[in-house]
N, C-alpha and C positions, 0 to 999 in steps of 0.2 A: 410410465412408471418410475418409482421414488427409488432413489439409491443413496439414503441418506448417511452420512456417516457418525461414527460414532462417537469420536471427540473431532473437536472444531478449534483449529489454531487461528490465533488473532495476531498480526503484528501491526502494532500501534505506531501510527505515524504523526500524533500529536507535534511530538516537538521536532519536529523535521517538516512535513508536507505541509503543518498546519501553522506554524511559524514562519515559515518562507512566505505563505500567503498574507502573513502582517506585515503592515508597514515596519520599516528600521526601527531599534531602539529598545528592546526588550531587552533587559540588562541578563547578563549570564546568568547570575542568582535566581533569578526568577524562573528562566528557564532549568536550570537546576532541581530547586523546588516540585518542580511541575514532573520531570521524569523520574526523581524520588519516590514521590506521591505515587506516579504510577506504576514502580517497581513493587511497592507494597500490595497491591490488589491482587495480584497474581499473573498479571501477564507477565510471558517468558519473553518475549521480545519486542523491542523499543526501537525505532529509529530516531536517535537520537539530533545528527547534521547531515545536512549536503554540504561536501567538499566541492564546491562549484565558484565560480570566478566571486572575488569579496566585490569587484565593481559593479557587474551584472544581477548580482543577488546579495548584497549586502544583509541582509538578515540574516545570513550564516557565515559572515567573517568572523564570527565564532565560535569555528567548528571546532578546531584545535581545541582551545579551552575549555570547551565545554567535556571532551573525550578527555582530557588531561587531568578535568578537574572532581565528575560527576561521581558521586559514593556508588558503588557496586553493590548488587543484592545477590549474594551467593543463589546458581540457578537462573536470573535473568541473563540474555543477548542482549547485549546493547551495540545496537546496527549506526550506520553511515551509511551513505549514497552519493556517487560520484557520477561524472558523463562525460568524464575524458581522462586518456591516460595520465595528466598531471593530476587530476583530481584524485583518481588511485590510489597515485603513489602518496599524494598527503594523508587518505585515510588507512592506507597501509602503515603509516608512522603512529597514527596518532593513538593504536593500543585499543581501539573496536573490536567488535567481533565480527569480522566482514567475512561477505560469501560470493564465491563467484560469478558474481550476474551478468548475463547477458541480455540483450533487448534487440528488438525492433519495432518497425512502427505498420501497423494497418495499411493506411493511409501513408503513399506517396506522397502525396502534396503536403500534408501534417510537417513528415517529415524534412522535406525541402524547405517549407517557411522556419523552422525551428532549430535547423540543424545546417542546413545547408550542404545535405546531402543526396545521394538518389542511395533506393534500396543497396544496390552493387559495392557502393563506396563503404556505405554505414555495413553490410557483413564482411566487409576487409578489415576495419576498424576493428568489429568484434573478436575476429580472427587473432587480431594484433593483443588486445585485452586478455585473451586466452593464453597467449602466451604471459604475459605478466601474472594472471592470475597464477598458473602453475610454476612460475619462477616462484611467487611467495604461496608455495603448497597449498592453494584454493584449488579443488574442485567439488563439481557436483552442487554445483549452486541452481538457484532458480533461473528462469528464461521469462523476461517480460515482451509481452507484446502489448503494445502502446496504439491506442485506438482503435481496438476492438469489435466495439459495437457502432460507431460513427466516430466521424470527423467536420468539424467547421467549415471544412472546404469541398470535403467530397460527398456529404451526407451519409447516409446507412451505409456498413459496412459489409459485402458479401460475405459469408463466412468462408467460404470458398481462398476469399482474400487472406486471412486469418491463417489458415493451413498453409497456404503459400508461405506465406512470411515465417513462420513458425518451423516450419520443415529445413532449411538451412542451417539454422541453430541447431536443431537436433545430431542432424549429419555431421555438421562440424564437431561435435561435442562427441558423438560415438564414436567416428574416425580416431579421435585420441582417448577413447576408451572410459568416456566419463557418461554420467546418467543426470539429467538434469534433477533436482530436488523436486520441482512442481514448475508449471509452466502456468505464470499469471497473467490473464487475460484483462487488460485495462480499459475502464470509462476514464476516459483521459480526460473531455469534452463535458462529462455529465449527460450524455444521449441513451444509455441505456434502457432498453424495457425487457420485461423478465421474458416475452419471446425471442428476443435476440439474443440474450445470455443460454437461454433452453439453444437456440440451434446454434451460435458459438461453438460453445460447448459440445452437445454434440456431434458435430461436424469434427472437433479436436480428437473427442473419443472415438469415432470412429475410425481415425487414422491412427492413433496412439491409443488404445483399451487400456493399456495399465499406465498410463503419465498420470499422476497425481494433477487437477488443476484447481489453483486459486483464481481468487477476484479481488481485485480492486477498484472500488465501486464509488460514486457519487451520487450524494441528493439533490442534484440543480431542479429537479423536475417532479420530485418526492416520488419516486419510483424506486430509492436506493435500498431500503428493505424489500422490498417486492421482488428484486432484482436477486436480494441475497436468498431470499427463498427459493425463488427458481434455482438458484446455482447449488444450494441447499438439495434440493430434490435430486441434481443431475449429478449429485456425489459432489461438491466441492467441499474440500474438509478444510481451506486456510485461504482467511478474508485478510486483508489490509483496511482497518478502522481507523480514528481520529476521534479523542475525546470530547467529546460537545458538540463535534461535526466539523471541529475548525480543520481549514484548508481548501484546496482545492488547486488544479491545476493554473500557476502564473503564466503563460504561454499560450491560455485555449479561450482570452478576452473575458468580458462581464462571465461568459455563461457556466463559469467555475468557481461564482462566488458563496455559492450554497455550502460548499465545503464536502468532505468526504462523508462516508456513512457514521453514524456514532457508535462507537465502541460500547458501549455502555446498552444501545438501542440492540445492538447486533448479539449480544449476550442474551438482553432478555426473551429475543427471538429465540434464541437455540436455548432457553433454559426451559420455555412454554412448548419444546417440541423433545424435550426430554434429553438433548444434545449435550455435552458437555465440554465447558469451555477450561475449567479450572480457576477462572476469576472470579472474585466477591465482588456481587452486583453492587451492595449498597455501600461498600465501599468505594468503586469504581463513580457510582453517582454523587459521593461527596469530593470526589478530585473533579468532577465539570465546575466547581462552586469554585474553586482555585483556579482554575484556567477561565474562567471568565474574569474573575478578578484582576490575571496578569492579561488581558486584553483588551480590560474596560469596556465590555458588552458582554449584552446575552448571547449566549449563543444557540446553534439553530436545537438544539436537543427539547425534545418533547419529553422524553422521558423525565430529563435534569426539574422539568418544569412541571409537572404533573407529582413527579415521586412515584418510590415503588405504591403497587397498590395493596393496602390495608383492609381489611373485609372489617366492617363495623362490627364490634360484638353483639352477640345477642343480647334483647333487652329481656331482662327478669321477667 
């Protein structure tokens, strides 16, 4: 059965996940130009920077400068991301619009390889992060479940594992009187299929029928929009996407090279189904050309190459 949303929210990840997957050296002015152009398309949320180790991720060493100098458009929320207490404290001092974001990994191996943590250790750290969020007046943010559909170490992920890793975070929030804004299931390494999306979303919805679910999808193997369609039909009303298809998880190896689903293609899909996004698609397609100029190569977006469909005028 179909459970289509009336309105689809999109978090634009190009300036954050997109640029952090590029080689270092993109000028701050170019990053700001892209962020400000995206804000003019009707996008209501833009992830601008990652507050992570400057040594490990030099692409994001300018996070504070981006936050301090971006020209903000009224009604647009400018987000940031972090992976640690120190990263959050940097973000909290940046002036960006932050959310109380908690996370877990459905793959224990991926978590240990990339964070050197067991699920129990990581959950304890999430509780400490929640203390910080509350101290800064943040609550009711999203929960992200990484590797929700597959892992380059463990293979396909059982939906029961997704529920198993989601439950402690929702219990932790409930014990503090908080309700997550949404649970985002992440295709971290680009392994999702439409059926995997249906199964994982179905398992989460069966356990928490009233919990909004979002999706973070990649187009690594050409199934990104098919997975988005499956998610829409299962009731997902929020997606992470990246202009032109920029991005990918830098810790997942070459499998992530194709990047996130393209924002403009997701908007086209939604419009074709009569679902509102509040985004000016023609203007967004123009921004893809800007992103391509900044990174110096064509991006994966097929819509940007083909252009919007314009019927031929009727012959006299």
